[in-house]
C-alpha positions as CSV (number, residue, x, y, z in Angstrom):
1,M,-42.6,-37.7,-8.4
2,K,-44.5,-37.7,-4.8
3,A,-42.9,-40.6,-3.4
4,Q,-39.5,-38.9,-4.5
5,L,-40.7,-35.8,-2.3
6,A,-41.5,-37.9,0.4
7,V,-38.5,-39.9,0.6
8,E,-36.2,-36.6,0.2
9,F,-38.4,-35.1,3.2
10,I,-38.0,-38.4,5.3
11,L,-34.1,-37.9,4.6
12,I,-33.8,-34.5,5.5
13,F,-36.1,-34.8,8.6
14,A,-33.8,-37.7,9.9
15,I,-30.5,-35.5,9.3
16,F,-32.0,-32.7,11.0
17,L,-33.3,-34.9,13.9
18,A,-29.7,-36.4,14.1
19,A,-28.1,-33.3,14.3
20,L,-30.6,-32.2,17.0
21,T,-29.6,-35.3,19.0
22,I,-26.0,-34.6,18.9
23,I,-26.8,-31.0,20.0
24,A,-28.9,-32.1,22.9
25,L,-26.1,-34.9,24.2
26,S,-23.2,-32.3,23.9
27,L,-25.2,-30.1,26.1
28,L,-26.6,-32.5,28.4
29,N,-22.7,-33.5,28.8
30,K,-21.6,-29.9,29.4
31,A,-24.2,-29.4,32.1
32,V,-23.2,-32.5,33.7
33,D,-19.5,-31.5,33.8
34,I,-20.6,-28.0,35.2
35,S,-22.5,-29.7,38.0
36,R,-19.6,-31.6,38.7
37,S,-17.0,-29.0,38.6
38,T,-19.5,-27.1,40.9
39,I,-19.8,-29.7,43.5
40,E,-16.0,-30.0,43.5
41,R,-15.2,-26.6,44.0
42,E,-18.0,-26.4,46.8
43,A,-16.3,-29.2,48.7
44,N,-12.8,-27.7,48.3
45,T,-14.2,-24.5,49.5
46,L,-15.3,-26.0,52.5
47,L,-12.4,-28.3,53.2
48,S,-10.3,-25.0,52.8
49,K,-12.4,-23.1,55.4
50,V,-12.3,-26.0,57.9
51,A,-8.4,-26.6,57.4
52,N,-7.8,-22.8,57.7
53,T,-9.6,-22.6,60.8
54,I,-8.3,-25.6,62.4
55,N,-4.7,-24.3,61.4
56,T,-5.6,-20.9,62.9
57,V,-6.7,-22.2,66.4
58,F,-3.5,-24.2,66.3
59,L,-1.2,-21.2,65.6
60,E,-2.9,-18.8,68.0
61,G,-1.8,-21.1,70.8
62,D,-3.3,-22.2,74.2
63,G,-6.6,-20.8,75.2
64,F,-8.0,-19.8,71.8
65,A,-11.4,-20.6,70.3
66,I,-13.6,-20.4,67.7
67,N,-16.8,-21.6,66.3
68,L,-16.9,-23.1,63.0
69,T,-20.5,-23.9,61.3
70,L,-20.6,-26.8,58.8
71,P,-23.4,-26.8,56.3
72,E,-26.0,-30.0,56.5
73,K,-25.8,-30.7,53.0
74,I,-23.4,-29.5,50.1
75,K,-25.4,-28.5,47.0
76,G,-28.2,-30.7,48.3
77,F,-25.7,-34.0,48.5
78,D,-25.1,-35.6,51.9
79,Y,-21.2,-35.5,52.9
80,N,-19.1,-37.1,55.6
81,I,-16.2,-35.3,57.0
82,S,-13.4,-36.6,59.3
83,I,-9.8,-36.1,60.4
84,E,-7.2,-38.6,60.2
85,N,-3.4,-38.6,60.2
86,Q,-2.7,-35.0,59.8
87,S,-5.5,-34.5,57.2
88,I,-9.1,-33.6,56.9
89,W,-11.1,-35.9,54.6
90,L,-14.5,-35.1,52.9
91,T,-16.4,-37.8,51.2
92,M,-19.4,-37.3,49.0
93,N,-20.7,-38.9,46.1
94,Q,-18.3,-41.6,46.3
95,R,-15.5,-39.0,45.9
96,S,-13.0,-38.3,48.5
97,Y,-10.9,-34.8,49.0
98,H,-8.6,-33.7,51.4
99,K,-6.5,-31.1,52.9
100,R,-3.2,-31.5,55.0
101,L,-3.4,-29.9,58.6
102,L,-0.5,-28.4,60.3
103,T,-1.0,-30.8,63.4
104,N,-1.7,-34.2,64.3
105,N,-2.8,-33.6,67.6
106,V,-6.8,-33.2,66.9
107,T,-9.4,-34.6,69.3
108,G,-13.2,-34.8,68.7
109,E,-15.3,-35.1,66.0
110,L,-16.6,-32.7,63.4
111,K,-20.4,-32.5,62.9
112,K,-22.8,-30.7,60.8
113,G,-24.0,-27.6,62.3
114,E,-22.3,-25.5,65.1
115,N,-18.6,-26.9,66.4
116,L,-16.1,-25.6,69.0
117,L,-12.6,-25.6,68.3
118,K,-10.2,-24.8,71.1
119,N,-6.5,-25.0,71.5
120,V,-6.0,-26.6,74.7
121,N,-2.0,-27.0,75.4
122,G,-1.2,-26.8,71.8
123,G,-3.8,-29.5,71.1
124,I,-6.9,-29.0,68.9
125,V,-10.3,-30.2,71.0
126,I,-13.5,-30.1,68.8
127,K,-16.8,-29.9,70.9
């Protein structure tokens, strides 16, 4: 009788432990998904900000200038940002994001921190 109770207790405990493990793994997957989508949202928000600023400088015409500040990190992750072929590219965590620009005439490199964007004769110069 005592042996049967011990076996039943172990069986119930094993089922309970399996259920807890499944719940824990499910919660962990959900947390990873939320973290990934937050990082993607932040990357796309930064790209939109930069693209909109460059497009505004282009549309405002010759002589217009504006400062643009880029963060050192996005959600604690390092990133690279560049402008190529009328698109702005952001690479982070082995993933790339991009946005199209209104102009292909952009010279200079974006850097983390302060950037000065100026329209010079219809072309965008980044200092």
